[in-house]
A tleap script that builds the chain and sets N, CA, C and O, in Angstrom:
source leaprc.protein.ff14SB
mol = sequence {
  NMET ASN ALA LEU CYS GLU HIE LEU LYS VAL
  GLN HIE GLN THR LEU GLU ALA MET GLU ARG
  TRP PHE LEU VAL PHE ASP ASP VAL ALA LEU
  ARG ARG ASP CYS PRO SER SER TYR HIE ASP
  GLU LEU LEU ARG GLN ALA ASP GLU MET ASP
  ARG LEU HIE LEU ILE ASP TRP THR GLU TRP
  ARG ASP LEU ARG LEU LEU ALA ASP GLN ALA
  PHE LEU LYS ALA ILE ALA GLY SER ASP TYR
  TRP ARG CILE
}
set mol.1.N position { 27.895 -9.493 13.381 }
set mol.1.CA position { 27.320 -8.130 13.597 }
set mol.1.C position { 26.770 -7.576 12.275 }
set mol.1.O position { 25.733 -6.914 12.255 }
set mol.2.N position { 27.422 -7.832 11.258 }
set mol.2.CA position { 27.055 -7.342 9.861 }
set mol.2.C position { 25.672 -7.929 9.452 }
set mol.2.O position { 24.842 -7.242 8.856 }
set mol.3.N position { 25.465 -9.193 9.788 }
set mol.3.CA position { 24.127 -9.737 9.496 }
set mol.3.C position { 23.043 -9.104 10.268 }
set mol.3.O position { 21.968 -8.826 9.735 }
set mol.4.N position { 23.288 -8.875 11.472 }
set mol.4.CA position { 22.311 -8.080 12.297 }
set mol.4.C position { 22.043 -6.681 11.798 }
set mol.4.O position { 20.892 -6.246 11.819 }
set mol.5.N position { 22.952 -6.029 11.393 }
set mol.5.CA position { 22.882 -4.649 10.811 }
set mol.5.C position { 22.075 -4.785 9.533 }
set mol.5.O position { 21.118 -4.045 9.306 }
set mol.6.N position { 22.462 -5.710 8.729 }
set mol.6.CA position { 21.677 -5.791 7.412 }
set mol.6.C position { 20.146 -6.225 7.699 }
set mol.6.O position { 19.254 -5.726 7.011 }
set mol.7.N position { 19.872 -7.077 8.631 }
set mol.7.CA position { 18.540 -7.397 9.020 }
set mol.7.C position { 17.738 -6.180 9.443 }
set mol.7.O position { 16.593 -5.994 9.032 }
set mol.8.N position { 18.380 -5.332 10.298 }
set mol.8.CA position { 17.765 -4.100 10.783 }
set mol.8.C position { 17.545 -3.169 9.731 }
set mol.8.O position { 16.573 -2.415 9.745 }
set mol.9.N position { 18.457 -3.176 8.748 }
set mol.9.CA position { 18.301 -2.253 7.591 }
set mol.9.C position { 17.107 -2.550 6.766 }
set mol.9.O position { 16.323 -1.681 6.384 }
set mol.10.N position { 16.992 -3.946 6.481 }
set mol.10.CA position { 15.867 -4.361 5.719 }
set mol.10.C position { 14.486 -4.118 6.492 }
set mol.10.O position { 13.514 -3.733 5.843 }
set mol.11.N position { 14.389 -4.336 7.846 }
set mol.11.CA position { 13.300 -4.103 8.619 }
set mol.11.C position { 12.959 -2.491 8.525 }
set mol.11.O position { 11.802 -2.088 8.399 }
set mol.12.N position { 13.943 -1.741 8.591 }
set mol.12.CA position { 13.691 -0.307 8.447 }
set mol.12.C position { 13.047 0.080 7.000 }
set mol.12.O position { 12.085 0.830 6.837 }
set mol.13.N position { 13.729 -0.544 6.066 }
set mol.13.CA position { 13.141 -0.285 4.704 }
set mol.13.C position { 11.664 -0.784 4.554 }
set mol.13.O position { 10.836 -0.147 3.902 }
set mol.14.N position { 11.401 -1.873 5.146 }
set mol.14.CA position { 10.074 -2.406 5.096 }
set mol.14.C position { 9.099 -1.565 5.841 }
set mol.14.O position { 8.001 -1.334 5.335 }
set mol.15.N position { 9.430 -1.080 7.037 }
set mol.15.CA position { 8.532 -0.064 7.686 }
set mol.15.C position { 8.383 1.162 6.928 }
set mol.15.O position { 7.261 1.660 6.833 }
set mol.16.N position { 9.414 1.718 6.364 }
set mol.16.CA position { 9.248 2.946 5.546 }
set mol.16.C position { 8.290 2.638 4.346 }
set mol.16.O position { 7.351 3.383 4.064 }
set mol.17.N position { 8.563 1.582 3.711 }
set mol.17.CA position { 7.684 1.235 2.588 }
set mol.17.C position { 6.195 0.979 2.993 }
set mol.17.O position { 5.293 1.444 2.296 }
set mol.18.N position { 5.944 0.275 4.065 }
set mol.18.CA position { 4.604 0.219 4.564 }
set mol.18.C position { 3.908 1.506 4.933 }
set mol.18.O position { 2.704 1.658 4.728 }
set mol.19.N position { 4.690 2.450 5.491 }
set mol.19.CA position { 4.218 3.661 5.917 }
set mol.19.C position { 3.874 4.524 4.574 }
set mol.19.O position { 2.863 5.223 4.508 }
set mol.20.N position { 4.730 4.415 3.608 }
set mol.20.CA position { 4.350 5.044 2.377 }
set mol.20.C position { 3.008 4.521 1.661 }
set mol.20.O position { 2.213 5.285 1.113 }
set mol.21.N position { 2.854 3.158 1.731 }
set mol.21.CA position { 1.686 2.492 1.260 }
set mol.21.C position { 0.542 2.996 2.029 }
set mol.21.O position { -0.416 3.419 1.382 }
set mol.22.N position { 0.494 3.017 3.325 }
set mol.22.CA position { -0.596 3.444 4.041 }
set mol.22.C position { -0.951 4.813 3.914 }
set mol.22.O position { -2.128 5.169 3.972 }
set mol.23.N position { 0.110 5.700 3.722 }
set mol.23.CA position { -0.204 7.113 3.400 }
set mol.23.C position { -1.116 7.286 2.174 }
set mol.23.O position { -2.044 8.095 2.162 }
set mol.24.N position { -0.814 6.510 1.182 }
set mol.24.CA position { -1.685 6.560 -0.029 }
set mol.24.C position { -3.013 5.923 0.250 }
set mol.24.O position { -4.045 6.427 -0.192 }
set mol.25.N position { -3.015 4.820 0.975 }
set mol.25.CA position { -4.203 4.149 1.209 }
set mol.25.C position { -5.190 5.081 2.076 }
set mol.25.O position { -6.406 4.959 1.928 }
set mol.26.N position { -4.702 5.927 2.899 }
set mol.26.CA position { -5.544 6.908 3.714 }
set mol.26.C position { -5.813 8.126 3.025 }
set mol.26.O position { -6.514 8.973 3.579 }
set mol.27.N position { -5.315 8.334 1.811 }
set mol.27.CA position { -5.490 9.600 1.017 }
set mol.27.C position { -6.924 9.558 0.407 }
set mol.27.O position { -7.129 9.023 -0.683 }
set mol.28.N position { -7.877 10.123 1.123 }
set mol.28.CA position { -9.326 10.162 0.767 }
set mol.28.C position { -9.474 11.034 -0.426 }
set mol.28.O position { -10.269 10.667 -1.291 }
set mol.29.N position { -8.821 12.126 -0.585 }
set mol.29.CA position { -8.872 13.077 -1.660 }
set mol.29.C position { -8.545 12.310 -3.030 }
set mol.29.O position { -9.224 12.450 -4.047 }
set mol.30.N position { -7.444 11.498 -2.932 }
set mol.30.CA position { -7.013 10.802 -4.219 }
set mol.30.C position { -7.986 9.668 -4.462 }
set mol.30.O position { -8.326 9.370 -5.607 }
set mol.31.N position { -8.395 9.092 -3.490 }
set mol.31.CA position { -9.292 7.805 -3.641 }
set mol.31.C position { -10.702 8.471 -4.263 }
set mol.31.O position { -11.257 7.962 -5.236 }
set mol.32.N position { -11.143 9.497 -3.685 }
set mol.32.CA position { -12.473 10.032 -4.258 }
set mol.32.C position { -12.284 10.625 -5.638 }
set mol.32.O position { -13.095 10.386 -6.532 }
set mol.33.N position { -11.224 11.396 -5.823 }
set mol.33.CA position { -11.155 12.089 -7.125 }
set mol.33.C position { -10.543 11.242 -8.297 }
set mol.33.O position { -10.750 11.546 -9.472 }
set mol.34.N position { -9.907 10.346 -7.986 }
set mol.34.CA position { -9.312 9.481 -9.089 }
set mol.34.C position { -9.093 8.102 -8.605 }
set mol.34.O position { -7.949 7.717 -8.363 }
set mol.35.N position { -10.182 7.290 -8.440 }
set mol.35.CA position { -10.038 5.888 -7.910 }
set mol.35.C position { -9.090 5.176 -8.653 }
set mol.35.O position { -8.209 4.560 -8.054 }
set mol.36.N position { -9.150 5.174 -9.918 }
set mol.36.CA position { -8.162 4.273 -10.762 }
set mol.36.C position { -6.650 4.601 -10.492 }
set mol.36.O position { -5.834 3.682 -10.415 }
set mol.37.N position { -6.300 5.841 -10.357 }
set mol.37.CA position { -4.906 6.195 -10.037 }
set mol.37.C position { -4.565 5.787 -8.667 }
set mol.37.O position { -3.481 5.268 -8.399 }
set mol.38.N position { -5.573 6.040 -7.711 }
set mol.38.CA position { -5.255 5.583 -6.381 }
set mol.38.C position { -4.995 4.102 -6.290 }
set mol.38.O position { -4.016 3.668 -5.683 }
set mol.39.N position { -5.938 3.270 -6.939 }
set mol.39.CA position { -5.728 1.885 -7.006 }
set mol.39.C position { -4.482 1.299 -7.575 }
set mol.39.O position { -3.857 0.376 -7.052 }
set mol.40.N position { -4.129 1.975 -8.823 }
set mol.40.CA position { -2.927 1.700 -9.520 }
set mol.40.C position { -1.648 1.961 -8.614 }
set mol.40.O position { -0.691 1.188 -8.624 }
set mol.41.N position { -1.697 3.070 -7.854 }
set mol.41.CA position { -0.534 3.419 -7.059 }
set mol.41.C position { -0.338 2.326 -5.950 }
set mol.41.O position { 0.751 1.804 -5.713 }
set mol.42.N position { -1.438 2.054 -5.336 }
set mol.42.CA position { -1.381 1.024 -4.299 }
set mol.42.C position { -0.770 -0.354 -4.759 }
set mol.42.O position { 0.066 -0.956 -4.086 }
set mol.43.N position { -1.211 -0.751 -5.838 }
set mol.43.CA position { -0.826 -1.949 -6.391 }
set mol.43.C position { 0.673 -1.871 -6.898 }
set mol.43.O position { 1.404 -2.848 -6.741 }
set mol.44.N position { 1.102 -0.803 -7.460 }
set mol.44.CA position { 2.475 -0.572 -7.859 }
set mol.44.C position { 3.396 -0.641 -6.626 }
set mol.44.O position { 4.470 -1.238 -6.689 }
set mol.45.N position { 2.949 0.006 -5.440 }
set mol.45.CA position { 3.765 0.092 -4.353 }
set mol.45.C position { 3.845 -1.436 -3.635 }
set mol.45.O position { 4.865 -1.831 -3.071 }
set mol.46.N position { 2.742 -2.144 -3.733 }
set mol.46.CA position { 2.774 -3.472 -3.159 }
set mol.46.C position { 3.697 -4.312 -3.981 }
set mol.46.O position { 4.504 -5.069 -3.442 }
set mol.47.N position { 3.588 -4.188 -5.309 }
set mol.47.CA position { 4.491 -5.058 -6.274 }
set mol.47.C position { 5.871 -4.692 -6.021 }
set mol.47.O position { 6.715 -5.588 -5.990 }
set mol.48.N position { 6.206 -3.464 -5.835 }
set mol.48.CA position { 7.650 -3.082 -5.763 }
set mol.48.C position { 8.080 -3.564 -4.318 }
set mol.48.O position { 9.187 -4.098 -4.244 }
set mol.49.N position { 7.381 -3.447 -3.238 }
set mol.49.CA position { 7.846 -4.126 -2.001 }
set mol.49.C position { 8.046 -5.616 -2.083 }
set mol.49.O position { 8.943 -6.179 -1.455 }
set mol.50.N position { 7.170 -6.266 -2.891 }
set mol.50.CA position { 7.488 -7.680 -3.245 }
set mol.50.C position { 8.671 -7.956 -4.047 }
set mol.50.O position { 9.414 -8.907 -3.801 }
set mol.51.N position { 8.865 -7.094 -5.054 }
set mol.51.CA position { 9.999 -7.256 -5.933 }
set mol.51.C position { 11.456 -7.153 -5.142 }
set mol.51.O position { 12.448 -7.838 -5.390 }
set mol.52.N position { 11.334 -6.136 -4.139 }
set mol.52.CA position { 12.649 -5.902 -3.355 }
set mol.52.C position { 12.727 -6.879 -2.106 }
set mol.52.O position { 13.614 -6.780 -1.258 }
set mol.53.N position { 11.663 -7.884 -2.066 }
set mol.53.CA position { 11.701 -8.752 -0.960 }
set mol.53.C position { 11.646 -8.113 0.436 }
set mol.53.O position { 12.293 -8.504 1.407 }
set mol.54.N position { 10.788 -7.075 0.410 }
set mol.54.CA position { 10.578 -6.439 1.746 }
set mol.54.C position { 9.430 -7.077 2.417 }
set mol.54.O position { 9.316 -7.047 3.642 }
set mol.55.N position { 8.552 -7.672 1.620 }
set mol.55.CA position { 7.296 -8.338 2.268 }
set mol.55.C position { 7.232 -9.756 1.690 }
set mol.55.O position { 7.900 -10.050 0.699 }
set mol.56.N position { 6.444 -10.621 2.294 }
set mol.56.CA position { 6.286 -11.942 1.860 }
set mol.56.C position { 4.978 -11.913 1.049 }
set mol.56.O position { 4.287 -10.906 0.893 }
set mol.57.N position { 4.691 -13.256 0.501 }
set mol.57.CA position { 3.666 -13.263 -0.322 }
set mol.57.C position { 2.220 -13.054 0.341 }
set mol.57.O position { 1.303 -12.521 -0.284 }
set mol.58.N position { 2.107 -13.460 1.499 }
set mol.58.CA position { 0.931 -13.138 2.204 }
set mol.58.C position { 0.630 -11.650 2.535 }
set mol.58.O position { -0.505 -11.176 2.480 }
set mol.59.N position { 1.755 -10.947 2.889 }
set mol.59.CA position { 1.613 -9.440 3.033 }
set mol.59.C position { 1.301 -8.849 1.725 }
set mol.59.O position { 0.397 -8.014 1.689 }
set mol.60.N position { 1.971 -9.189 0.556 }
set mol.60.CA position { 1.606 -8.745 -0.726 }
set mol.60.C position { 0.180 -8.907 -1.090 }
set mol.60.O position { -0.524 -8.010 -1.553 }
set mol.61.N position { -0.208 -10.190 -0.831 }
set mol.61.CA position { -1.746 -10.415 -1.133 }
set mol.61.C position { -2.622 -9.599 -0.230 }
set mol.61.O position { -3.628 -9.053 -0.683 }
set mol.62.N position { -2.304 -9.503 0.929 }
set mol.62.CA position { -3.183 -8.653 1.930 }
set mol.62.C position { -3.270 -7.167 1.479 }
set mol.62.O position { -4.348 -6.573 1.453 }
set mol.63.N position { -2.068 -6.582 1.118 }
set mol.63.CA position { -2.135 -5.210 0.659 }
set mol.63.C position { -2.982 -5.091 -0.664 }
set mol.63.O position { -3.768 -4.162 -0.847 }
set mol.64.N position { -2.778 -6.039 -1.517 }
set mol.64.CA position { -3.559 -5.940 -2.858 }
set mol.64.C position { -5.041 -6.121 -2.416 }
set mol.64.O position { -5.851 -5.386 -2.980 }
set mol.65.N position { -5.481 -6.948 -1.537 }
set mol.65.CA position { -6.817 -7.127 -1.202 }
set mol.65.C position { -7.430 -5.787 -0.595 }
set mol.65.O position { -8.525 -5.323 -0.913 }
set mol.66.N position { -6.584 -5.265 0.289 }
set mol.66.CA position { -7.077 -3.897 0.916 }
set mol.66.C position { -7.325 -2.804 -0.277 }
set mol.66.O position { -8.292 -2.046 -0.346 }
set mol.67.N position { -6.284 -2.889 -1.162 }
set mol.67.CA position { -6.367 -1.839 -2.326 }
set mol.67.C position { -7.567 -2.103 -3.050 }
set mol.67.O position { -8.234 -1.138 -3.425 }
set mol.68.N position { -7.966 -3.333 -3.317 }
set mol.68.CA position { -9.154 -3.787 -4.170 }
set mol.68.C position { -10.443 -3.383 -3.459 }
set mol.68.O position { -11.365 -2.821 -4.050 }
set mol.69.N position { -10.464 -3.689 -2.189 }
set mol.69.CA position { -11.646 -3.275 -1.428 }
set mol.69.C position { -11.868 -1.835 -1.299 }
set mol.69.O position { -13.017 -1.392 -1.307 }
set mol.70.N position { -10.820 -1.055 -1.177 }
set mol.70.CA position { -10.900 0.421 -1.007 }
set mol.70.C position { -11.469 0.939 -2.418 }
set mol.70.O position { -12.349 1.799 -2.473 }
set mol.71.N position { -10.895 0.344 -3.554 }
set mol.71.CA position { -11.177 0.734 -4.839 }
set mol.71.C position { -12.629 0.574 -5.151 }
set mol.71.O position { -13.254 1.431 -5.776 }
set mol.72.N position { -13.149 -0.515 -4.715 }
set mol.72.CA position { -14.598 -1.010 -4.928 }
set mol.72.C position { -15.435 0.060 -4.155 }
set mol.72.O position { -16.393 0.607 -4.700 }
set mol.73.N position { -15.046 0.354 -2.850 }
set mol.73.CA position { -15.845 1.336 -2.160 }
set mol.73.C position { -15.791 2.728 -2.829 }
set mol.73.O position { -16.812 3.406 -2.937 }
set mol.74.N position { -14.650 3.122 -3.252 }
set mol.74.CA position { -14.550 4.345 -4.024 }
set mol.74.C position { -15.488 4.546 -5.125 }
set mol.74.O position { -16.237 5.519 -5.217 }
set mol.75.N position { -15.403 3.480 -6.040 }
set mol.75.CA position { -16.193 3.571 -7.352 }
set mol.75.C position { -17.736 3.480 -6.927 }
set mol.75.O position { -18.612 3.865 -7.702 }
set mol.76.N position { -18.004 3.004 -5.777 }
set mol.76.CA position { -19.400 2.880 -5.238 }
set mol.76.C position { -19.929 4.215 -4.683 }
set mol.76.O position { -21.115 4.371 -4.394 }
set mol.77.N position { -18.906 5.259 -4.537 }
set mol.77.CA position { -19.226 6.449 -4.024 }
set mol.77.C position { -19.151 6.648 -2.447 }
set mol.77.O position { -19.664 7.629 -1.908 }
set mol.78.N position { -18.506 5.695 -1.769 }
set mol.78.CA position { -18.666 5.752 -0.294 }
set mol.78.C position { -17.960 6.985 0.221 }
set mol.78.O position { -18.351 7.460 1.288 }
set mol.79.N position { -16.971 7.544 -0.421 }
set mol.79.CA position { -16.225 8.710 0.036 }
set mol.79.C position { -17.056 9.912 -0.028 }
set mol.79.O position { -16.842 10.824 0.770 }
set mol.80.N position { -18.010 10.001 -0.926 }
set mol.80.CA position { -18.849 11.130 -1.130 }
set mol.80.C position { -19.779 11.374 0.135 }
set mol.80.O position { -20.207 12.503 0.378 }
set mol.81.N position { -20.055 10.353 0.874 }
set mol.81.CA position { -21.029 10.508 1.987 }
set mol.81.C position { -20.239 10.913 3.164 }
set mol.81.O position { -20.850 11.200 4.193 }
set mol.82.N position { -18.831 10.976 3.129 }
set mol.82.CA position { -18.055 11.472 4.234 }
set mol.82.C position { -17.712 12.943 4.336 }
set mol.82.O position { -17.099 13.398 5.301 }
set mol.83.N position { -18.133 13.689 3.288 }
set mol.83.CA position { -17.869 15.125 3.041 }
set mol.83.C position { -18.605 15.795 4.134 }
set mol.83.O position { -18.594 17.023 4.224 }
savepdb mol mol.pdb
quit
């Protein structure tokens, strides 16, 4: 039973961490106003989830790729057209 509880606890932590990551990812104001800080925070959170073994390598890579793509769109000015 303890193994099951531990597994559920890790899953809950993973879901919370992913939710925090996507809250930053969806923050258009931060992305538009300070793309570098936006990108750095996404990478930091992805690295922290990896360090805590909440995600595997492919999930870590996918989060970083999403962060990179969003950053490139931000510095190209795509968010300014949404106003």
